[in-house]
C-alpha positions as CSV (number, residue, x, y, z in Angstrom):
1,X,-88.6,-3.4,21.3
2,X,-86.0,-4.6,19.0
3,X,-85.3,-9.1,19.1
4,X,-82.4,-10.1,20.9
5,X,-80.9,-13.8,19.8
6,X,-83.0,-15.5,22.8
7,X,-85.9,-14.8,20.9
8,X,-84.8,-15.7,17.5
9,X,-83.8,-18.9,18.6
10,X,-87.3,-19.0,20.2
11,X,-88.8,-18.4,16.8
12,X,-86.3,-21.0,14.8
13,X,-87.2,-23.2,17.2
14,X,-90.8,-22.9,17.4
15,X,-91.2,-23.6,13.9
16,X,-88.7,-26.7,14.2
17,X,-85.7,-25.3,12.9
18,X,-82.7,-27.7,14.0
19,X,-79.5,-25.4,14.5
20,X,-76.0,-26.2,16.4
21,X,-75.3,-23.3,18.7
22,X,-71.3,-22.1,18.8
23,X,-70.8,-19.7,21.3
24,X,-68.0,-17.6,21.2
25,X,-65.9,-14.3,21.3
26,X,-66.2,-11.7,19.3
27,X,-65.5,-10.9,15.7
28,X,-66.5,-8.3,13.1
29,X,-64.1,-9.4,10.1
30,X,-63.8,-12.5,8.0
31,X,-60.4,-12.7,8.7
32,X,-61.3,-12.5,12.7
33,X,-64.1,-16.0,11.4
34,X,-61.4,-17.4,9.5
35,X,-59.6,-19.5,12.6
36,X,-62.1,-19.2,14.7
37,X,-64.7,-21.3,12.0
38,X,-61.7,-23.8,12.3
39,X,-61.1,-23.7,15.6
40,X,-64.8,-25.1,16.8
41,X,-64.5,-27.2,13.8
42,X,-67.7,-25.3,11.9
43,X,-69.0,-27.3,9.0
44,X,-70.6,-26.1,5.9
45,X,-70.9,-22.4,3.9
46,X,-69.1,-19.7,5.5
47,X,-70.7,-16.0,5.5
48,X,-70.1,-12.1,5.1
49,X,-73.0,-9.9,5.0
50,X,-72.8,-6.7,3.5
51,X,-75.8,-3.7,4.6
52,X,-76.0,-1.1,2.3
53,X,-78.2,1.9,1.1
54,X,-78.4,3.9,-2.1
55,X,-78.5,7.7,-2.6
56,X,-82.1,7.3,-2.1
57,X,-82.2,5.8,0.6
58,X,-83.3,2.4,0.1
59,X,-81.6,-0.4,2.1
60,X,-79.8,-3.7,1.1
61,X,-78.8,-7.0,2.8
62,X,-76.1,-8.8,0.6
63,X,-75.4,-12.0,2.5
64,X,-72.7,-14.4,1.0
65,X,-70.0,-17.3,0.9
66,X,-66.6,-15.5,2.4
67,X,-64.9,-16.1,-0.4
68,X,-67.3,-13.6,-2.4
69,X,-65.5,-10.6,-3.5
70,X,-68.2,-7.6,-4.5
71,X,-68.3,-5.0,-6.1
72,X,-70.4,-2.4,-5.7
73,X,-70.5,-0.4,-9.3
74,X,-71.6,-4.2,-10.8
75,X,-74.4,-5.3,-7.7
76,X,-75.9,-1.6,-8.0
77,X,-77.5,-1.9,-11.8
78,X,-77.9,-5.8,-10.7
79,X,-80.3,-4.7,-8.0
80,X,-81.5,-1.9,-9.5
81,X,-80.8,0.7,-7.0
82,X,-81.4,4.9,-7.6
83,X,-77.5,5.5,-7.8
84,X,-74.4,4.4,-6.1
85,X,-74.4,1.8,-3.1
86,X,-72.4,2.7,0.8
87,X,-72.4,1.2,3.7
88,X,-74.8,1.4,5.6
89,X,-74.2,3.7,9.0
90,X,-74.3,2.1,12.5
91,X,-77.4,4.4,13.0
92,X,-79.3,2.7,10.0
93,X,-77.9,-0.8,10.6
94,X,-79.4,-0.8,14.5
95,X,-83.2,1.3,13.3
96,X,-83.9,-1.0,10.3
97,X,-82.0,-4.4,12.0
98,X,-81.9,-3.7,15.2
99,X,-77.5,-5.2,15.8
100,X,-74.9,-3.5,15.9
101,X,-71.4,-3.3,13.2
102,X,-70.9,-7.1,13.5
103,X,-74.0,-8.6,13.9
104,X,-75.3,-8.4,11.1
105,X,-76.5,-11.6,9.5
106,X,-80.3,-12.2,7.0
107,X,-81.4,-13.5,10.6
108,X,-81.6,-10.1,11.7
109,X,-84.3,-9.2,9.3
110,X,-86.7,-10.9,11.9
111,X,-86.2,-7.1,13.3
112,X,-87.5,-4.7,9.9
113,X,-90.3,-4.7,10.7
114,X,-90.6,-1.8,8.2
115,X,-89.9,-5.0,5.4
116,X,-87.9,-1.7,4.5
117,X,-84.5,-3.3,3.7
118,X,-84.3,-5.6,0.0
119,X,-83.1,-8.9,1.0
120,X,-80.2,-10.8,-1.6
121,X,-78.5,-14.6,-0.9
122,X,-76.0,-15.8,-2.5
123,X,-77.4,-18.4,-4.9
124,X,-74.1,-20.5,-4.0
125,X,-74.9,-21.1,-0.7
126,X,-77.4,-23.1,-2.3
127,X,-74.4,-26.0,-2.8
128,X,-73.6,-26.5,1.0
129,X,-75.7,-28.6,3.1
130,X,-75.4,-25.8,6.1
131,X,-74.8,-22.8,6.5
132,X,-73.5,-20.3,9.5
133,X,-74.9,-17.2,10.7
134,X,-74.9,-15.2,13.8
135,X,-78.0,-14.9,15.4
136,X,-78.0,-11.2,16.0
137,X,-74.9,-11.5,18.5
138,X,-71.7,-11.4,17.2
139,X,-70.6,-13.8,20.2
140,X,-73.0,-16.4,18.5
141,X,-73.0,-18.5,15.8
142,X,-76.2,-21.2,14.6
143,X,-74.9,-23.6,12.2
144,X,-78.5,-24.4,10.4
145,X,-79.4,-27.0,7.3
146,X,-79.7,-24.6,4.1
147,X,-82.9,-25.5,3.0
148,X,-84.8,-25.0,6.4
149,X,-82.7,-21.5,6.5
150,X,-84.3,-20.2,3.6
151,X,-88.0,-21.2,4.5
152,X,-87.6,-19.7,8.1
153,X,-86.3,-16.8,6.1
154,X,-88.8,-17.0,3.8
155,X,-91.3,-16.4,6.3
156,X,-90.0,-12.6,6.9
157,X,-89.7,-11.4,4.1
158,X,-88.5,-11.5,0.5
159,X,-85.7,-14.1,-0.1
160,X,-83.8,-13.0,-3.8
161,X,-81.4,-15.5,-5.2
162,X,-78.2,-13.4,-6.5
163,X,-75.3,-15.7,-8.6
164,X,-72.5,-13.5,-8.3
165,X,-70.9,-15.3,-11.4
166,X,-73.9,-14.1,-14.0
167,X,-75.4,-11.2,-11.5
168,X,-78.7,-12.5,-12.0
169,X,-81.5,-12.8,-9.3
170,X,-83.8,-14.9,-8.9
171,X,-87.2,-14.3,-6.7
172,X,-88.3,-17.0,-4.4
């Protein structure tokens, strides 16, 4: 059974990760979220999350600043995937991460029990004290200290930082 927002928040509480919860209308794009983050005065890194797959059905989750330009033709070489990258289907997204389109975030990796989704986090997110991600539900956003977010993510997956300027990958 896939975990939902309530279970994720309980896991964060269990690990003593402090967060601020924002509840809002559902949004599915960076453009839709822009007005909302201003209205709610949400500080910190705002992100977009790309669920990708290659031709061999290897899966990847890229979490980057919402302003980051992502060229899949360049990224495919950086993360050494097999063939071209494309967006994973809604079916694969639910099967692998237990969420629907619009709700994907690094926290979704808590549902990746097979550990078969490779995770890459934009290195520039580290430049922010706080970061914002959906907690498995796109009607909610949680704001967490970036260092606490990464510490928590390391308990559920391998975290790799990607520098979108140099295309360097750093394993944490």
